[in-house]
N, CA, C and O atoms as a DFTB+ gen file, in Angstrom:
336 C
 N C O
     1  1     169.164     168.497      75.213
     2  2     169.342     167.289      76.004
     3  2     168.254     166.293      75.595
     4  3     167.101     166.686      75.417
     5  1     168.609     164.981      75.438
     6  2     167.630     163.975      75.038
     7  2     166.544     163.810      76.091
     8  3     166.749     164.033      77.284
     9  1     165.392     163.413      75.597
    10  2     164.240     163.263      76.480
    11  2     164.439     162.142      77.497
    12  3     164.144     162.315      78.680
    13  1     164.943     160.983      77.034
    14  2     165.200     159.836      77.914
    15  2     166.676     159.461      77.830
    16  3     167.027     158.535      77.099
    17  1     167.532     160.142      78.543
    18  2     168.950     159.833      78.450
    19  2     169.251     158.463      79.058
    20  3     168.588     158.026      79.999
    21  1     170.240     157.812      78.513
    22  2     170.667     156.518      79.022
    23  2     171.632     156.783      80.169
    24  3     172.618     157.498      79.990
    25  1     171.364     156.212      81.355
    26  2     172.283     156.432      82.478
    27  2     173.672     155.912      82.136
    28  3     173.825     154.943      81.393
    29  1     174.683     156.577      82.695
    30  2     176.053     156.167      82.440
    31  2     176.292     154.749      82.929
    32  3     175.781     154.337      83.971
    33  1     177.080     154.011      82.154
    34  2     177.410     152.649      82.540
    35  2     176.399     151.617      82.054
    36  3     176.592     150.416      82.242
    37  1     175.334     152.081      81.436
    38  2     174.343     151.131      80.920
    39  2     174.295     151.209      79.415
    40  3     174.529     152.262      78.822
    41  1     173.991     150.086      78.808
    42  2     173.849     150.064      77.365
    43  2     172.502     150.659      76.987
    44  3     171.553     150.626      77.770
    45  1     172.430     151.197      75.789
    46  2     171.174     151.770      75.316
    47  2     170.129     150.686      75.083
    48  3     168.935     150.926      75.265
    49  1     170.561     149.510      74.686
    50  2     169.622     148.405      74.486
    51  2     169.971     147.293      75.451
    52  3     171.140     146.949      75.622
    53  1     168.977     146.746      76.065
    54  2     169.205     145.646      76.997
    55  2     168.848     144.336      76.317
    56  3     167.854     144.234      75.598
    57  1     169.671     143.356      76.559
    58  2     169.340     142.048      76.014
    59  2     168.278     141.419      76.909
    60  3     168.229     141.657      78.116
    61  1     167.449     140.628      76.295
    62  2     166.373     139.989      77.018
    63  2     166.944     138.894      77.912
    64  3     167.752     138.080      77.465
    65  1     166.528     138.876      79.167
    66  2     167.029     137.868      80.089
    67  2     166.411     136.519      79.786
    68  3     165.261     136.426      79.359
    69  1     167.182     135.490      80.010
    70  2     166.733     134.133      79.786
    71  2     165.785     133.726      80.905
    72  3     166.062     133.980      82.077
    73  1     164.674     133.097      80.553
    74  2     163.726     132.602      81.538
    75  2     164.101     131.156      81.849
    76  3     163.907     130.269      81.018
    77  1     164.629     130.924      83.023
    78  2     165.110     129.594      83.403
    79  2     163.968     128.611      83.634
    80  3     164.209     127.412      83.778
    81  1     162.738     129.095      83.673
    82  2     161.593     128.210      83.886
    83  2     161.058     127.644      82.583
    84  3     160.150     126.813      82.601
    85  1     161.601     128.077      81.452
    86  2     161.107     127.640      80.152
    87  2     162.252     127.099      79.294
    88  3     163.405     127.508      79.435
    89  1     161.907     126.178      78.412
    90  2     162.876     125.590      77.489
    91  2     162.681     126.251      76.136
    92  3     161.594     126.197      75.560
    93  1     163.734     126.871      75.632
    94  2     163.674     127.562      74.350
    95  2     164.319     126.666      73.295
    96  3     165.543     126.547      73.233
    97  1     163.488     126.041      72.471
    98  2     163.998     125.118      71.457
    99  2     164.663     125.840      70.290
   100  3     165.276     125.197      69.438
   101  1     164.550     127.160      70.238
   102  2     165.192     127.935      69.174
   103  2     166.674     128.157      69.435
   104  3     167.425     128.512      68.526
   105  1     167.089     127.948      70.674
   106  2     168.481     128.154      71.060
   107  2     169.189     126.803      71.139
   108  3     168.863     125.970      71.984
   109  1     170.152     126.598      70.258
   110  2     170.858     125.321      70.170
   111  2     171.511     124.928      71.501
   112  3     171.487     123.759      71.886
   113  1     172.089     125.903      72.195
   114  2     172.755     125.581      73.462
   115  2     171.755     125.120      74.518
   116  3     172.096     124.300      75.370
   117  1     170.531     125.632      74.475
   118  2     169.509     125.196      75.430
   119  2     169.043     123.780      75.115
   120  3     168.830     122.978      76.023
   121  1     168.885     123.473      73.836
   122  2     168.490     122.121      73.434
   123  2     169.551     121.131      73.906
   124  3     169.225     120.087      74.470
   125  1     170.814     121.460      73.677
   126  2     171.916     120.594      74.104
   127  2     171.917     120.433      75.627
   128  3     172.071     119.323      76.139
   129  1     171.746     121.549      76.347
   130  2     171.735     121.494      77.813
   131  2     170.604     120.599      78.325
   132  3     170.830     119.720      79.157
   133  1     169.387     120.827      77.823
   134  2     168.229     120.088      78.343
   135  2     168.240     118.620      77.956
   136  3     167.768     117.788      78.730
   137  1     168.760     118.271      76.786
   138  2     168.841     116.853      76.432
   139  2     169.822     116.136      77.356
   140  3     169.575     115.000      77.759
   141  1     170.923     116.785      77.689
   142  2     171.898     116.184      78.603
   143  2     171.367     116.155      80.036
   144  3     171.536     115.156      80.736
   145  1     170.729     117.235      80.479
   146  2     170.217     117.320      81.851
   147  2     169.097     116.310      82.100
   148  3     168.995     115.750      83.191
   149  1     168.261     116.079      81.092
   150  2     167.135     115.165      81.249
   151  2     167.458     113.747      80.793
   152  3     166.695     112.817      81.056
   153  1     168.592     113.582      80.108
   154  2     168.997     112.262      79.643
   155  2     168.101     111.728      78.538
   156  3     167.786     110.538      78.507
   157  1     167.689     112.612      77.625
   158  2     166.803     112.225      76.528
   159  2     167.362     112.734      75.210
   160  3     168.272     113.563      75.189
   161  1     166.817     112.236      74.121
   162  2     167.263     112.674      72.798
   163  2     166.618     114.019      72.446
   164  3     165.657     114.451      73.083
   165  1     167.161     114.657      71.433
   166  2     166.586     115.922      70.973
   167  2     165.166     115.701      70.460
   168  3     164.278     116.516      70.706
   169  1     164.960     114.611      69.757
   170  2     163.625     114.307      69.235
   171  2     162.618     114.137      70.369
   172  3     161.497     114.639      70.290
   173  1     163.019     113.433      71.418
   174  2     162.146     113.240      72.570
   175  2     161.851     114.573      73.256
   176  3     160.715     114.827      73.656
   177  1     162.860     115.418      73.391
   178  2     162.666     116.738      73.993
   179  2     161.678     117.561      73.175
   180  3     160.754     118.156      73.730
   181  1     161.867     117.598      71.876
   182  2     160.968     118.370      71.014
   183  2     159.539     117.833      71.060
   184  3     158.586     118.611      71.101
   185  1     159.386     116.519      71.054
   186  2     158.049     115.919      71.136
   187  2     157.378     116.237      72.465
   188  3     156.190     116.557      72.506
   189  1     158.141     116.148      73.553
   190  2     157.593     116.417      74.883
   191  2     157.186     117.872      75.023
   192  3     156.125     118.166      75.573
   193  1     158.015     118.786      74.534
   194  2     157.682     120.211      74.594
   195  2     156.448     120.497      73.735
   196  3     155.598     121.300      74.121
   197  1     156.347     119.851      72.582
   198  2     155.180     120.050      71.717
   199  2     153.904     119.571      72.400
   200  3     152.843     120.174      72.235
   201  1     154.005     118.494      73.162
   202  2     152.820     117.911      73.784
   203  2     152.461     118.569      75.116
   204  3     151.281     118.753      75.413
   205  1     153.471     118.930      75.928
   206  2     153.208     119.405      77.282
   207  2     153.548     120.869      77.522
   208  3     153.277     121.389      78.604
   209  1     154.134     121.544      76.538
   210  2     154.504     122.945      76.706
   211  2     155.974     123.081      77.056
   212  3     156.667     122.087      77.271
   213  1     156.444     124.323      77.111
   214  2     157.877     124.550      77.295
   215  2     158.293     124.846      78.740
   216  3     159.444     125.209      78.985
   217  1     157.382     124.696      79.687
   218  2     157.755     124.891      81.090
   219  2     158.593     123.714      81.576
   220  3     158.205     122.558      81.403
   221  1     159.732     124.003      82.179
   222  2     160.656     122.973      82.644
   223  2     159.946     122.004      83.581
   224  3     160.133     120.792      83.481
   225  1     159.140     122.529      84.482
   226  2     158.432     121.694      85.456
   227  2     157.543     120.671      84.744
   228  3     157.545     119.494      85.105
   229  1     156.792     121.105      83.746
   230  2     155.896     120.211      83.015
   231  2     156.657     119.160      82.226
   232  3     156.252     117.999      82.176
   233  1     157.754     119.564      81.614
   234  2     158.559     118.625      80.829
   235  2     159.197     117.590      81.747
   236  3     159.196     116.401      81.428
   237  1     159.742     118.024      82.883
   238  2     160.349     117.081      83.830
   239  2     159.312     116.068      84.328
   240  3     159.593     114.872      84.396
   241  1     158.110     116.552      84.676
   242  2     157.055     115.658      85.163
   243  2     156.659     114.645      84.094
   244  3     156.457     113.469      84.398
   245  1     156.547     115.090      82.855
   246  2     156.175     114.189      81.761
   247  2     157.240     113.117      81.554
   248  3     156.912     111.945      81.366
   249  1     158.508     113.508      81.587
   250  2     159.608     112.555      81.405
   251  2     159.637     111.559      82.566
   252  3     159.813     110.360      82.347
   253  1     159.465     112.046      83.799
   254  2     159.464     111.158      84.967
   255  2     158.292     110.179      84.898
   256  3     158.447     109.002      85.226
   257  1     157.131     110.654      84.476
   258  2     155.957     109.800      84.348
   259  2     156.211     108.714      83.301
   260  3     155.877     107.549      83.516
   261  1     156.794     109.096      82.182
   262  2     157.102     108.140      81.122
   263  2     158.107     107.096      81.595
   264  3     157.949     105.908      81.314
   265  1     159.126     107.529      82.302
   266  2     160.135     106.592      82.810
   267  2     159.524     105.621      83.816
   268  3     159.850     104.434      83.806
   269  1     158.640     106.115      84.685
   270  2     157.985     105.245      85.667
   271  2     157.114     104.210      84.966
   272  3     157.064     103.051      85.380
   273  1     156.432     104.624      83.912
   274  2     155.570     103.700      83.172
   275  2     156.405     102.624      82.472
   276  3     156.018     101.455      82.444
   277  1     157.528     103.012      81.918
   278  2     158.396     102.053      81.232
   279  2     159.004     101.092      82.249
   280  3     159.107      99.893      81.989
   281  1     159.404     101.613      83.398
   282  2     160.019     100.790      84.435
   283  2     159.015      99.774      84.991
   284  3     159.387      98.644      85.308
   285  1     157.756     100.171      85.107
   286  2     156.720      99.285      85.644
   287  2     156.408      98.143      84.684
   288  3     155.943      97.081      85.099
   289  1     156.662      98.365      83.421
   290  2     156.405      97.321      82.435
   291  2     154.952      97.335      81.979
   292  3     154.148      98.142      82.445
   293  1     154.635      96.445      81.077
   294  2     153.270      96.418      80.557
   295  2     152.283      95.942      81.619
   296  3     152.612      95.114      82.469
   297  1     151.089      96.472      81.556
   298  2     150.044      96.064      82.488
   299  2     149.444      94.737      82.012
   300  3     149.308      94.501      80.811
   301  1     149.090      93.882      82.966
   302  2     148.438      92.641      82.543
   303  2     147.040      92.950      81.991
   304  3     146.379      93.901      82.410
   305  1     146.622      92.127      81.052
   306  2     145.307      92.341      80.440
   307  2     144.223      92.106      81.482
   308  3     144.297      91.173      82.282
   309  1     143.225      92.965      81.456
   310  2     142.113      92.797      82.382
   311  2     141.185      91.707      81.876
   312  3     140.911      91.602      80.681
   313  1     140.729      90.933      82.774
   314  2     139.800      89.869      82.418
   315  2     138.393      90.424      82.459
   316  3     137.948      90.941      83.483
   317  1     137.714      90.318      81.373
   318  2     136.362      90.846      81.286
   319  2     135.387      89.695      81.473
   320  3     135.426      88.697      80.754
   321  1     134.524      89.859      82.443
   322  2     133.504      88.831      82.671
   323  2     132.183      89.324      82.097
   324  3     131.823      90.487      82.280
   325  1     131.465      88.459      81.410
   326  2     130.186      88.890      80.851
   327  2     129.179      89.163      81.960
   328  3     129.153      88.464      82.973
   329  1     128.378      90.152      81.768
   330  2     127.347      90.471      82.755
   331  2     126.167      89.543      82.558
   332  3     125.844      89.159      81.434
   333  1     125.531      89.189      83.649
   334  2     124.391      88.249      83.567
   335  2     123.089      88.948      83.554
   336  3     122.043      88.303      83.488
């Protein structure tokens, strides 16, 4: 009898479960899903993941921050007064 028998109804090898908290850029279907879900291009997704990591929470926050900055428009130049 084998030392570690596989219980009936189970496969001998288990596939690794997908971590829904992370974005896997190696999986084409995930790249497609996240670009559509976030409303960004693949290039933007890859750049954001490279800069902020692959955690969905971090990527969403970075995208929201970027959108808020773009919506606010450019900041007016600060007036510098010489010190006396």
